[in-house]
N, CA, C and O atoms as a CHARMM CRD file, in Angstrom:
* protein
*
  276
    1    1 UNK  N     10.22100  -4.70400 -25.19200 PROA 1      0.00000
    2    1 UNK  CA    10.43800  -4.69300 -23.71200 PROA 1      0.00000
    3    1 UNK  C      9.59400  -5.93100 -23.39100 PROA 1      0.00000
    4    1 UNK  O      8.66500  -6.14400 -24.17000 PROA 1      0.00000
    5    2 UNK  N      9.76500  -6.79100 -22.36100 PROA 2      0.00000
    6    2 UNK  CA     9.06000  -7.74900 -22.09100 PROA 2      0.00000
    7    2 UNK  C      8.19700  -7.48400 -20.78900 PROA 2      0.00000
    8    2 UNK  O      8.81600  -7.35900 -19.73200 PROA 2      0.00000
    9    3 UNK  N      6.80700  -7.38800 -20.78300 PROA 3      0.00000
   10    3 UNK  CA     6.19200  -7.18800 -19.67700 PROA 3      0.00000
   11    3 UNK  C      6.62200  -7.80900 -18.34300 PROA 3      0.00000
   12    3 UNK  O      7.02500  -8.97200 -18.35500 PROA 3      0.00000
   13    4 UNK  N      6.57000  -7.16400 -17.26100 PROA 4      0.00000
   14    4 UNK  CA     6.59400  -7.90400 -15.98300 PROA 4      0.00000
   15    4 UNK  C      5.68000  -8.93500 -15.62500 PROA 4      0.00000
   16    4 UNK  O      4.52100  -8.66500 -15.93800 PROA 4      0.00000
   17    5 UNK  N      5.84600 -10.03500 -15.06400 PROA 5      0.00000
   18    5 UNK  CA     4.77200 -11.00400 -14.89900 PROA 5      0.00000
   19    5 UNK  C      3.77300 -10.47100 -13.55800 PROA 5      0.00000
   20    5 UNK  O      4.29200  -9.63800 -12.81500 PROA 5      0.00000
   21    6 UNK  N      2.46400 -10.90200 -13.26500 PROA 6      0.00000
   22    6 UNK  CA     1.60000 -10.32900 -12.44200 PROA 6      0.00000
   23    6 UNK  C      2.33200 -10.50000 -10.89700 PROA 6      0.00000
   24    6 UNK  O      2.11000  -9.74500  -9.95000 PROA 6      0.00000
   25    7 UNK  N      2.97300 -11.31400 -10.88200 PROA 7      0.00000
   26    7 UNK  CA     3.72000 -11.79600  -9.45000 PROA 7      0.00000
   27    7 UNK  C      4.91400 -10.82100  -8.99600 PROA 7      0.00000
   28    7 UNK  O      5.07300 -10.60200  -7.79500 PROA 7      0.00000
   29    8 UNK  N      5.70300 -10.27000  -9.90000 PROA 8      0.00000
   30    8 UNK  CA     6.50900  -9.08000  -9.62400 PROA 8      0.00000
   31    8 UNK  C      5.85600  -8.00200  -9.63500 PROA 8      0.00000
   32    8 UNK  O      6.37300  -7.14000  -8.92500 PROA 8      0.00000
   33    9 UNK  N      4.78700  -7.64900 -10.23000 PROA 9      0.00000
   34    9 UNK  CA     4.13500  -6.26500 -10.04600 PROA 9      0.00000
   35    9 UNK  C      3.01600  -6.55800  -8.82700 PROA 9      0.00000
   36    9 UNK  O      2.40200  -5.63400  -8.29400 PROA 9      0.00000
   37   10 UNK  N      2.87300  -7.65800  -8.53900 PROA 10     0.00000
   38   10 UNK  CA     2.14300  -7.70900  -7.24800 PROA 10     0.00000
   39   10 UNK  C      2.92700  -7.29700  -5.82200 PROA 10     0.00000
   40   10 UNK  O      2.62000  -6.59700  -4.85600 PROA 10     0.00000
   41   11 UNK  N      4.16400  -8.13800  -6.21300 PROA 11     0.00000
   42   11 UNK  CA     5.06400  -7.93400  -4.94000 PROA 11     0.00000
   43   11 UNK  C      5.49500  -6.18400  -4.72400 PROA 11     0.00000
   44   11 UNK  O      5.59000  -5.62500  -3.63200 PROA 11     0.00000
   45   12 UNK  N      5.71000  -5.55400  -6.05600 PROA 12     0.00000
   46   12 UNK  CA     6.05600  -4.24000  -6.01700 PROA 12     0.00000
   47   12 UNK  C      4.92500  -3.46600  -5.11800 PROA 12     0.00000
   48   12 UNK  O      5.15500  -2.71500  -4.16900 PROA 12     0.00000
   49   13 UNK  N      3.58200  -3.85200  -5.67700 PROA 13     0.00000
   50   13 UNK  CA     2.61800  -3.05100  -5.00000 PROA 13     0.00000
   51   13 UNK  C      2.50200  -3.38300  -3.70500 PROA 13     0.00000
   52   13 UNK  O      2.08300  -2.49700  -2.96100 PROA 13     0.00000
   53   14 UNK  N      2.83000  -4.69000  -3.12400 PROA 14     0.00000
   54   14 UNK  CA     2.58100  -5.05100  -1.68200 PROA 14     0.00000
   55   14 UNK  C      3.61900  -4.08700  -1.00800 PROA 14     0.00000
   56   14 UNK  O      3.43300  -3.45000   0.02900 PROA 14     0.00000
   57   15 UNK  N      4.68400  -4.09500  -1.74500 PROA 15     0.00000
   58   15 UNK  CA     5.94300  -3.47500  -0.87900 PROA 15     0.00000
   59   15 UNK  C      5.72000  -1.85700  -0.78200 PROA 15     0.00000
   60   15 UNK  O      6.02600  -1.24200   0.24000 PROA 15     0.00000
   61   16 UNK  N      5.18100  -1.24500  -1.89400 PROA 16     0.00000
   62   16 UNK  CA     4.95100   0.25600  -1.97800 PROA 16     0.00000
   63   16 UNK  C      3.48100   0.60900  -1.06700 PROA 16     0.00000
   64   16 UNK  O      3.21800   1.74500  -0.67500 PROA 16     0.00000
   65   17 UNK  N      2.74700  -0.39500  -0.86500 PROA 17     0.00000
   66   17 UNK  CA     1.42300  -0.27900  -0.06500 PROA 17     0.00000
   67   17 UNK  C      1.53100  -0.18500   1.28500 PROA 17     0.00000
   68   17 UNK  O      0.84700   0.57100   1.97500 PROA 17     0.00000
   69   18 UNK  N      2.60200  -1.13400   1.79900 PROA 18     0.00000
   70   18 UNK  CA     3.12100  -1.49700   3.09700 PROA 18     0.00000
   71   18 UNK  C      3.70700   0.09400   3.54700 PROA 18     0.00000
   72   18 UNK  O      3.45000   0.69500   4.59000 PROA 18     0.00000
   73   19 UNK  N      4.61600   0.57100   2.34100 PROA 19     0.00000
   74   19 UNK  CA     5.23000   1.82400   2.76700 PROA 19     0.00000
   75   19 UNK  C      4.59000   2.84900   2.98300 PROA 19     0.00000
   76   19 UNK  O      5.00100   3.66200   3.81100 PROA 19     0.00000
   77   20 UNK  N      3.33000   3.06300   2.22400 PROA 20     0.00000
   78   20 UNK  CA     2.33900   4.23100   2.43100 PROA 20     0.00000
   79   20 UNK  C      1.75800   4.04200   3.62200 PROA 20     0.00000
   80   20 UNK  O      1.83700   5.01300   4.37400 PROA 20     0.00000
   81   21 UNK  N      1.10300   2.93500   4.10200 PROA 21     0.00000
   82   21 UNK  CA     0.53300   2.43400   5.27100 PROA 21     0.00000
   83   21 UNK  C      1.42900   3.14000   6.29300 PROA 21     0.00000
   84   21 UNK  O      1.14700   4.14300   6.94700 PROA 21     0.00000
   85   22 UNK  N      2.59600   2.40700   6.30800 PROA 22     0.00000
   86   22 UNK  CA     3.59000   2.99800   7.51300 PROA 22     0.00000
   87   22 UNK  C      3.82900   4.53800   7.38300 PROA 22     0.00000
   88   22 UNK  O      4.10400   5.13200   8.42600 PROA 22     0.00000
   89   23 UNK  N      3.77500   5.05900   6.53100 PROA 23     0.00000
   90   23 UNK  CA     4.08200   6.43200   6.33900 PROA 23     0.00000
   91   23 UNK  C      2.84900   7.36500   7.10700 PROA 23     0.00000
   92   23 UNK  O      2.94700   8.30800   7.89100 PROA 23     0.00000
   93   24 UNK  N      1.66000   6.67800   6.53000 PROA 24     0.00000
   94   24 UNK  CA     0.30700   7.54000   7.21800 PROA 24     0.00000
   95   24 UNK  C      0.13400   7.08600   8.70100 PROA 24     0.00000
   96   24 UNK  O     -0.50700   7.76600   9.50200 PROA 24     0.00000
   97   25 UNK  N      0.79900   5.77400   9.06800 PROA 25     0.00000
   98   25 UNK  CA     0.66100   5.86000  10.67500 PROA 25     0.00000
   99   25 UNK  C      1.29300   6.80700  11.33700 PROA 25     0.00000
  100   25 UNK  O      0.83100   7.48300  12.25600 PROA 25     0.00000
  101   26 UNK  N      2.56600   6.87200  10.78100 PROA 26     0.00000
  102   26 UNK  CA     3.73900   8.17700  11.11100 PROA 26     0.00000
  103   26 UNK  C      2.97400   9.47400  11.44900 PROA 26     0.00000
  104   26 UNK  O      3.03100  10.10700  12.50300 PROA 26     0.00000
  105   27 UNK  N      2.23100   9.75000  10.32200 PROA 27     0.00000
  106   27 UNK  CA     1.78900  11.04400  10.02500 PROA 27     0.00000
  107   27 UNK  C      0.41200  11.04400  11.08600 PROA 27     0.00000
  108   27 UNK  O      0.07500  12.02000  11.75800 PROA 27     0.00000
  109   28 UNK  N     -0.16300   9.95500  11.06900 PROA 28     0.00000
  110   28 UNK  CA    -1.42400   9.94700  11.98700 PROA 28     0.00000
  111   28 UNK  C     -1.09900   9.89700  13.36600 PROA 28     0.00000
  112   28 UNK  O     -1.96100  10.31200  14.14100 PROA 28     0.00000
  113   29 UNK  N     -0.00300   9.46300  13.84300 PROA 29     0.00000
  114   29 UNK  CA     0.74600   9.42200  15.28000 PROA 29     0.00000
  115   29 UNK  C      1.04300  10.98100  15.47500 PROA 29     0.00000
  116   29 UNK  O      0.45900  11.65700  16.32100 PROA 29     0.00000
  117   30 UNK  N      2.00300  11.47500  14.60800 PROA 30     0.00000
  118   30 UNK  CA     2.35700  12.97200  14.71800 PROA 30     0.00000
  119   30 UNK  C      1.51400  14.04200  14.71600 PROA 30     0.00000
  120   30 UNK  O      1.82500  15.00800  15.41300 PROA 30     0.00000
  121   31 UNK  N      0.30800  14.07500  13.94600 PROA 31     0.00000
  122   31 UNK  CA    -0.82600  14.77200  14.01000 PROA 31     0.00000
  123   31 UNK  C     -1.39300  14.69100  15.35000 PROA 31     0.00000
  124   31 UNK  O     -1.60200  15.74500  15.95100 PROA 31     0.00000
  125   32 UNK  N     -1.76600  13.17400  16.08600 PROA 32     0.00000
  126   32 UNK  CA    -2.19600  13.42900  17.20000 PROA 32     0.00000
  127   32 UNK  C     -1.39800  13.89800  18.53600 PROA 32     0.00000
  128   32 UNK  O     -1.91200  14.34900  19.56000 PROA 32     0.00000
  129   33 UNK  N      0.07400  13.66600  18.26100 PROA 33     0.00000
  130   33 UNK  CA     0.77800  14.40400  19.51400 PROA 33     0.00000
  131   33 UNK  C      0.98700  15.71700  19.44100 PROA 33     0.00000
  132   33 UNK  O      1.44600  16.25000  20.45100 PROA 33     0.00000
  133   34 UNK  N      0.72300  16.51300  18.31200 PROA 34     0.00000
  134   34 UNK  CA     0.84800  17.80500  18.03200 PROA 34     0.00000
  135   34 UNK  C     -0.50200  18.56000  18.13800 PROA 34     0.00000
  136   34 UNK  O     -0.50400  19.77800  18.31100 PROA 34     0.00000
  137   35 UNK  N     -1.64900  17.84900  18.03600 PROA 35     0.00000
  138   35 UNK  CA    -2.90300  18.30200  17.68400 PROA 35     0.00000
  139   35 UNK  C     -3.25600  18.74600  16.52900 PROA 35     0.00000
  140   35 UNK  O     -4.25900  19.45300  16.42800 PROA 35     0.00000
  141   36 UNK  N     -2.52900  18.42600  15.49800 PROA 36     0.00000
  142   36 UNK  CA    -2.79200  18.75900  14.04900 PROA 36     0.00000
  143   36 UNK  C     -3.72300  18.00800  13.52500 PROA 36     0.00000
  144   36 UNK  O     -3.26600  17.05000  12.90200 PROA 36     0.00000
  145   37 UNK  N     -5.06500  18.10500  13.55200 PROA 37     0.00000
  146   37 UNK  CA    -5.89700  17.37200  12.74900 PROA 37     0.00000
  147   37 UNK  C     -5.90700  17.13500  11.33100 PROA 37     0.00000
  148   37 UNK  O     -6.47700  16.21000  10.75300 PROA 37     0.00000
  149   38 UNK  N     -5.11800  18.20100  10.74800 PROA 38     0.00000
  150   38 UNK  CA    -5.08000  17.94900   9.35300 PROA 38     0.00000
  151   38 UNK  C     -4.04600  16.92400   8.80000 PROA 38     0.00000
  152   38 UNK  O     -4.08900  16.26100   7.76400 PROA 38     0.00000
  153   39 UNK  N     -3.14500  16.97800   9.73700 PROA 39     0.00000
  154   39 UNK  CA    -1.60900  15.85200   9.46100 PROA 39     0.00000
  155   39 UNK  C     -2.66900  14.45200   9.84500 PROA 39     0.00000
  156   39 UNK  O     -2.78300  13.54100   9.02500 PROA 39     0.00000
  157   40 UNK  N     -3.21400  14.43300  10.83600 PROA 40     0.00000
  158   40 UNK  CA    -3.80600  13.45100  11.17900 PROA 40     0.00000
  159   40 UNK  C     -4.65800  12.57200  10.16700 PROA 40     0.00000
  160   40 UNK  O     -4.55200  11.35900   9.98400 PROA 40     0.00000
  161   41 UNK  N     -5.60800  13.54400   9.49400 PROA 41     0.00000
  162   41 UNK  CA    -6.43400  12.89900   8.28900 PROA 41     0.00000
  163   41 UNK  C     -5.55200  12.62800   7.10700 PROA 41     0.00000
  164   41 UNK  O     -5.95300  11.79600   6.29400 PROA 41     0.00000
  165   42 UNK  N     -4.29100  13.28100   6.88800 PROA 42     0.00000
  166   42 UNK  CA    -3.70200  13.21700   5.82600 PROA 42     0.00000
  167   42 UNK  C     -3.31800  11.78700   5.87300 PROA 42     0.00000
  168   42 UNK  O     -3.55700  10.98800   4.96700 PROA 42     0.00000
  169   43 UNK  N     -2.60100  11.46100   7.18000 PROA 43     0.00000
  170   43 UNK  CA    -2.18600  10.11600   7.53600 PROA 43     0.00000
  171   43 UNK  C     -3.30000   9.03200   7.57000 PROA 43     0.00000
  172   43 UNK  O     -2.94700   7.87900   7.32500 PROA 43     0.00000
  173   44 UNK  N     -4.44700   9.24800   7.81200 PROA 44     0.00000
  174   44 UNK  CA    -5.41300   8.21100   7.79000 PROA 44     0.00000
  175   44 UNK  C     -5.70000   8.02800   6.33700 PROA 44     0.00000
  176   44 UNK  O     -5.84300   6.86100   5.97200 PROA 44     0.00000
  177   45 UNK  N     -5.81400   9.00700   5.40900 PROA 45     0.00000
  178   45 UNK  CA    -5.75400   8.83900   3.99200 PROA 45     0.00000
  179   45 UNK  C     -4.66400   7.89100   3.26700 PROA 45     0.00000
  180   45 UNK  O     -4.96500   7.02600   2.44500 PROA 45     0.00000
  181   46 UNK  N     -3.39700   8.17700   3.68300 PROA 46     0.00000
  182   46 UNK  CA    -2.29600   7.28100   3.48600 PROA 46     0.00000
  183   46 UNK  C     -2.41200   5.92600   3.68500 PROA 46     0.00000
  184   46 UNK  O     -2.13000   5.02600   2.89400 PROA 46     0.00000
  185   47 UNK  N     -2.98800   5.82500   5.16200 PROA 47     0.00000
  186   47 UNK  CA    -2.95800   4.42100   5.56000 PROA 47     0.00000
  187   47 UNK  C     -3.99400   3.55100   4.56800 PROA 47     0.00000
  188   47 UNK  O     -3.84600   2.34700   4.36000 PROA 47     0.00000
  189   48 UNK  N     -5.11900   4.40200   3.96600 PROA 48     0.00000
  190   48 UNK  CA    -6.07300   3.70800   3.37100 PROA 48     0.00000
  191   48 UNK  C     -5.55500   3.29800   1.85800 PROA 48     0.00000
  192   48 UNK  O     -5.73500   2.21700   1.29800 PROA 48     0.00000
  193   49 UNK  N     -4.89700   4.40300   1.37600 PROA 49     0.00000
  194   49 UNK  CA    -4.26100   4.15900   0.04500 PROA 49     0.00000
  195   49 UNK  C     -3.21300   3.03400   0.08000 PROA 49     0.00000
  196   49 UNK  O     -3.03500   2.34300  -0.92300 PROA 49     0.00000
  197   50 UNK  N     -2.45400   2.81600   1.31200 PROA 50     0.00000
  198   50 UNK  CA    -1.44100   1.83000   1.32200 PROA 50     0.00000
  199   50 UNK  C     -2.19100   0.25400   1.43500 PROA 50     0.00000
  200   50 UNK  O     -1.83700  -0.82100   0.95000 PROA 50     0.00000
  201   51 UNK  N     -3.44600   0.63900   2.34000 PROA 51     0.00000
  202   51 UNK  CA    -4.15100  -1.15500   2.32800 PROA 51     0.00000
  203   51 UNK  C     -4.68900  -1.21800   0.84300 PROA 51     0.00000
  204   51 UNK  O     -4.51200  -2.30700   0.29700 PROA 51     0.00000
  205   52 UNK  N     -5.20600  -0.41100   0.22600 PROA 52     0.00000
  206   52 UNK  CA    -5.76300  -0.79600  -1.19600 PROA 52     0.00000
  207   52 UNK  C     -4.62600  -1.17900  -2.02500 PROA 52     0.00000
  208   52 UNK  O     -4.72100  -2.24800  -2.62900 PROA 52     0.00000
  209   53 UNK  N     -3.67500  -0.55400  -2.14000 PROA 53     0.00000
  210   53 UNK  CA    -2.47000  -0.89400  -2.94500 PROA 53     0.00000
  211   53 UNK  C     -1.97700  -2.31000  -2.66900 PROA 53     0.00000
  212   53 UNK  O     -1.79700  -3.05900  -3.62900 PROA 53     0.00000
  213   54 UNK  N     -1.73700  -2.74800  -1.37300 PROA 54     0.00000
  214   54 UNK  CA    -1.47600  -3.94200  -0.70500 PROA 54     0.00000
  215   54 UNK  C     -2.50600  -4.82000  -1.20800 PROA 54     0.00000
  216   54 UNK  O     -2.06200  -5.78800  -1.82600 PROA 54     0.00000
  217   55 UNK  N     -3.77700  -4.74300  -1.10900 PROA 55     0.00000
  218   55 UNK  CA    -4.82500  -5.61700  -1.51200 PROA 55     0.00000
  219   55 UNK  C     -4.62200  -5.98700  -3.07500 PROA 55     0.00000
  220   55 UNK  O     -4.70900  -7.15200  -3.46300 PROA 55     0.00000
  221   56 UNK  N     -4.34100  -4.88600  -3.95600 PROA 56     0.00000
  222   56 UNK  CA    -4.22600  -4.85500  -5.31400 PROA 56     0.00000
  223   56 UNK  C     -2.82100  -6.05500  -5.51400 PROA 56     0.00000
  224   56 UNK  O     -2.84100  -7.03700  -6.25700 PROA 56     0.00000
  225   57 UNK  N     -1.86300  -5.69000  -4.76800 PROA 57     0.00000
  226   57 UNK  CA    -0.65600  -6.70300  -5.04200 PROA 57     0.00000
  227   57 UNK  C     -1.15700  -7.88400  -4.68800 PROA 57     0.00000
  228   57 UNK  O     -0.83400  -8.77300  -5.47600 PROA 57     0.00000
  229   58 UNK  N     -1.82100  -8.22800  -3.80600 PROA 58     0.00000
  230   58 UNK  CA    -2.22300  -9.50500  -3.33100 PROA 58     0.00000
  231   58 UNK  C     -3.07600 -10.36600  -4.51700 PROA 58     0.00000
  232   58 UNK  O     -2.84300 -11.50500  -4.92200 PROA 58     0.00000
  233   59 UNK  N     -3.99700  -9.55500  -4.87500 PROA 59     0.00000
  234   59 UNK  CA    -4.78000  -9.94300  -6.14800 PROA 59     0.00000
  235   59 UNK  C     -3.81900 -10.40700  -7.18800 PROA 59     0.00000
  236   59 UNK  O     -3.76700 -11.58000  -7.55600 PROA 59     0.00000
  237   60 UNK  N     -3.04900  -9.44400  -7.66000 PROA 60     0.00000
  238   60 UNK  CA    -2.23800  -9.68400  -8.69400 PROA 60     0.00000
  239   60 UNK  C     -1.37700 -11.06100  -8.60500 PROA 60     0.00000
  240   60 UNK  O     -1.21100 -11.85100  -9.53500 PROA 60     0.00000
  241   61 UNK  N     -0.86000 -11.17800  -7.27100 PROA 61     0.00000
  242   61 UNK  CA     0.00000 -12.45800  -7.24900 PROA 61     0.00000
  243   61 UNK  C     -1.12000 -13.65300  -7.26300 PROA 61     0.00000
  244   61 UNK  O     -0.85500 -14.70600  -7.84400 PROA 61     0.00000
  245   62 UNK  N     -2.29800 -13.47400  -6.65100 PROA 62     0.00000
  246   62 UNK  CA    -2.93500 -14.74000  -6.73300 PROA 62     0.00000
  247   62 UNK  C     -3.73300 -15.02700  -8.01600 PROA 62     0.00000
  248   62 UNK  O     -4.15900 -16.15400  -8.26800 PROA 62     0.00000
  249   63 UNK  N     -3.92200 -13.95500  -8.82400 PROA 63     0.00000
  250   63 UNK  CA    -4.19800 -14.12100 -10.17500 PROA 63     0.00000
  251   63 UNK  C     -3.14900 -14.98300 -10.90600 PROA 63     0.00000
  252   63 UNK  O     -3.35900 -16.11200 -11.35100 PROA 63     0.00000
  253   64 UNK  N     -1.79900 -14.18200 -10.98000 PROA 64     0.00000
  254   64 UNK  CA    -0.76200 -14.94700 -11.81800 PROA 64     0.00000
  255   64 UNK  C     -0.31600 -16.42500 -11.31000 PROA 64     0.00000
  256   64 UNK  O      0.39200 -17.15400 -12.00500 PROA 64     0.00000
  257   65 UNK  N     -0.68500 -16.70400 -10.33500 PROA 65     0.00000
  258   65 UNK  CA    -0.66400 -18.28600  -9.65200 PROA 65     0.00000
  259   65 UNK  C     -1.33600 -19.07400 -10.13300 PROA 65     0.00000
  260   65 UNK  O     -0.84500 -20.16000 -10.44100 PROA 65     0.00000
  261   66 UNK  N     -2.73100 -18.79200 -10.37100 PROA 66     0.00000
  262   66 UNK  CA    -3.65500 -19.25700 -10.76600 PROA 66     0.00000
  263   66 UNK  C     -3.33600 -19.27000 -12.42400 PROA 66     0.00000
  264   66 UNK  O     -3.73900 -20.26900 -13.02000 PROA 66     0.00000
  265   67 UNK  N     -2.86000 -18.56100 -12.96400 PROA 67     0.00000
  266   67 UNK  CA    -2.79900 -18.69000 -14.26100 PROA 67     0.00000
  267   67 UNK  C     -1.72600 -19.54000 -14.82300 PROA 67     0.00000
  268   67 UNK  O     -1.80200 -19.88600 -16.00300 PROA 67     0.00000
  269   68 UNK  N     -0.69700 -19.92000 -14.05400 PROA 68     0.00000
  270   68 UNK  CA     0.31700 -20.63800 -14.35300 PROA 68     0.00000
  271   68 UNK  C      0.16300 -22.12400 -14.40600 PROA 68     0.00000
  272   68 UNK  O     -0.56900 -22.65500 -13.57000 PROA 68     0.00000
  273   69 UNK  N      0.85300 -22.93900 -15.41600 PROA 69     0.00000
  274   69 UNK  CA     0.63500 -24.44000 -15.57900 PROA 69     0.00000
  275   69 UNK  C      1.03600 -25.07300 -14.64200 PROA 69     0.00000
  276   69 UNK  O      0.92800 -26.29900 -14.63300 PROA 69     0.00000
C-alpha cells in the first residue's frame, strides 16, 4: 500500500482540525447560553485541539511543497 503524500495528509488534518474547532465553538456557545461551565471548558479544549491539528496540516503541506522538485 502506497503512503499518501504530505499534502493529502495535511489537507485531511486541516479539514479535521477545522471541524474540531467549529464543534468546540458550538459547545462553548451552548455552555455559555445554558450556564454549563463544564461544556464551555470542553468546547474551549476542542477549539485548541482543532487549531493545533490545523497547524499540523499547514506544516505538512508546506513541507511537502518544499520537498517537491
